N, C-alpha and C positions, 0 to 999 in steps of 0.2 A: 058696588063698593063706593062709599062717599069719598070726596076729596080729603076729608079729615083723616080717613083711614089709609088712603093711598099715598098722600103727600107726606113729606118729612117736615118737621118743625124747623123753620129757619130763624125766626125771631119772635119775641113776645113783648107786649106792651100793655099797660093798663088802659090805654086810650084807643078806641076803635078808629078814630080819625088818623092816628099815627100809623096803624096797621094798614089802613086803606091807602095812605100816602105811599108807603113802601110798595104796596101791590101795584099802584099806578106806575111807579118807576119800572117795575119788572114787566108790566104789560107793554110799556114803551120799548122795551128791549126784545119784544117778541116772545116773552115767556108766559107761562100759564099759572100764575099764583092763585092761592085761595086764602081766605081769611075766615077764621071761626073763633068762637068764644070758648075758652077752657077755664079750668079752676084757677089758673094763675094769670089770666088776662086774655087779650086778643092775640091770637096766634097767626103768624104769616107762614104759610106752607107752600112748597113747590114740589113737583114730581122729582123723584130721586135723580133722574137723568139731567135735570136742570139746576141742581143744587149748586154746583161749582160756578156756573155762569151767574146765577142769581146772587150768590155771595159777593162775587166780584163787582157786579153792578151796584149793589147796595153800598159796598165799601167806597166806590167811586162817588156815589151820591152823597154819602156822609162827608167825604173830604171836601166836596164843593159846597155843602150846606151844613156847616158845623152846628151842632145842637147846643143851646144854652142848657146846662145841666139841670134837670128836674123842672125847668120852667114850663115845658109843654105837657107836663103830666098833671093829672088831677091829684088833689091831696089824697093821701092814703086813707083808707076807710077808717071808720070809728074804732074798729077793733085794734088798730095800731095805737090809738090814743089810750084805749083800755089797757093795753100791754104796758105802756109807760106808767099808768096809774097803779097797776098791779105791782110794778117794781117799787114805786114809792111806798105803797102799803106794806110791802115786805120789809123795807127799811125801817118803818115804824114798828112792825112786829118784832124785828130783830132787836130794836132798842129795848122793848119791854122784856124780851128774853134775857138780854145781857145786863140790863140795869134795874130790873124789878124782880123778875121771877128767879133769876139765877145770879144774883148780885155778888155772891161770895166767890164765884170763879174769876180768876184773873184775866178777863177778856182783853183789857187794855194792854196788859203786859204781853199777852200772846199775839195780839193782832194789830197793835198801833203801828204807825209809820215812824218807827224808831230809826232815825237817820243812821246812827252808828251801826245798827244791826243790818240795815238794808245795804249799806256800803260793804259790809262783810259778807254779803251773799244771801241774806234772808229776803229775797225779792218778793215773796208772796205777801209781805206786809204792805206793799204799794196797793194791793187789791183789798186785803182784809180791812185796812184802815178806813176805806170808803164806807164800810158798813157799820162803823162804831160811832157813837155820839156821847158827848159829855153833858147829859141832862136833857130834860124834856123839851125845853125851849130850843136848844141846839138842834134836836131831831126834828121838831116841828118846822123850824125855819127852813131847814134843808128840804123837808118834805114838800112844803108849799112851793119853794122855788123850783124844786125838781119836777113837781107836777106840771108846772108851766113850761119850762124849757125842754124837759125830756119829751113832753107831748109834741112840741113844735118840731123837734128833730125827728121824732118817729113819724109825724105826719108827712114830713118831706122825704125821708129816706126809707120809711118802712120800719116796723118795730125791731126786727132782727138786726138789720144793718145799723139802724139808729142807736139802739142800746149798746151794741158792740163798740161802735165808735166812741160813744160817751164813756164807756168803761175804760177803753184804752186811753182816752184823753185824761181821765182822772188818775189812772195808774201811772201814766207817763208824767203827769204833773207832780205826783208824789215822788217818783223816782228822781226827777231833776231836782226837786226841792231837797231831797236827802243829800245828794252830792254837793249841792251848793252850801247847805248849812253845816255839813260835817257831822261829827258824832254827837254833839250835845243838843239834840232837837228831837221832839216827839210831837206828832200831830195825829188827829183822827177827824172823821167827818166826811160826808158826801159832798161838801161844798166844792172840793176840787173838781169833782165830776160835773157839778152844776155849772161851774164857770167853764168847764171843758165843753159843755153843751152850747153855751153862749159862743165860745170860740168856733165850734163846728159851724154854727149858723153864719158867723162872720166869714169863715173860710169859703162856705158855699156861695155867699154873696159876692165875694171877691171873684170867684171863678165865673159867676154869671156875668158880672160887669165886664170881665176880660173878654168873654165870648161875644158880648154885645159891641165890642170895639172901644170901650172906655180906655183912656190912657192916663198916665201920670198919677197924680194924687187922687183922682176920681175913683180909681180902682179900689182904693183902700178905705173908702167911706164906711163899708160894713164893719171893718175891723175897728175903726175909730168909734163907731156907735157901740160896739161891744166893750171897748175900753171905758167908754162913758158909763155903761151899765156896771162894769167892774168897780169903777170909782164910787158909784152911788150905793151899790149893794154889797160890795166885797171888802169895804174898809171900816164898817161900823163895828163897834164892840172893842172890849179891852184885850181879848185874847185871840183876835182874828189873825189867821195865818195868811197875811196879804201875799207873801211870796208864793205860797201854795196855790192861792186863787189865780195869781198871775201866770204861773207855770201851767196850770190846768187850762187856762184860757188860750195861751200861746200854743200848747200842744193840740188843743182842739182846733185852733185855726189852721194849723198845718194839716191835720187830718182831714178837715173839711175840704181844703183845696185838693188834697190827694184823692179823696173819694170822688169829688166832682170830675176830676180828670180820668181816673181809672174806672169809675162806675157811673157813667153819665146817665144811665137809666135805672130806675128803681128795680131791684131784683124781684123775681117772682116769689110765689108763696113758699115753695120748697127751699129756696135759698134763704128766705127770711127765717124760716124755722131752723135751718141749720146754723145760721149765724147767731140767732137768739139762744139756741141750746148750747152752742160753744161758749158764749158769754156767761151763761149760767154755770156751766161746768167749770169755767175758769175760777169763778168765785168759790164754788164748792171745793175744788181741789186746793185752792189757796188756803182755805180754812182747815182742810185736812192736814196740810203741811204745818200750819200754825199750831194745831192741837196735838201734834205728835209728841 
């Protein structure tokens, strides 16, 4: 029986070097680890009898050698970028469904981020509004920006986690925007999620700098850079929802920091699929509620 079959999985990482580093830590403790490649990355395993000691040794090692979130991991594979581009393509497809092929249906009335209705409890609107656009140029602008920033987030976090965080950033931005504006405000568009993605990248950057030992204002340089992008890209046009863009960015920034702390290593394939499916189902269920 091979080690892979006899040992239990202790940790998994997309980088072989990282798995071998953990194995060396365990060898130094007198344990018998093994490393092998599986569908979700490089696996560190140990005999069942050594699992408790191995986990304790690695926890102690992590405490003494804090990891800069995602910095020691290779970029996610091209399939994660394709997933982001598929989402952008779906946004464009949905635009043609709602604005060209089935224009007579009151999509905006049913799915817009109507602040008054959101405050009254129609919370699904914070999600459905992200999928609606007012004209082809609006849809194309968000598609182009989304293709760039969604892809970068997915390259860093993986498609499932990345798209989930971006969705929650956009929805969170719409929710805050509704409560700030009150009843007489309606918005649509994926731009809140686009700037949410910019915020996520800024939040991840803040966490990385903090782990490297940066102090004071130097920690916040990634957020400042994101705000500069917001000023350049998020304020042009007559009907731009600047507050929505800002709240999406800030929500994304907070989520980026939280993810960097709570999930310092990119999840494996199964977790990515689960997270991505959950995000998709949230959009589907939100529209089901909107169309009731």
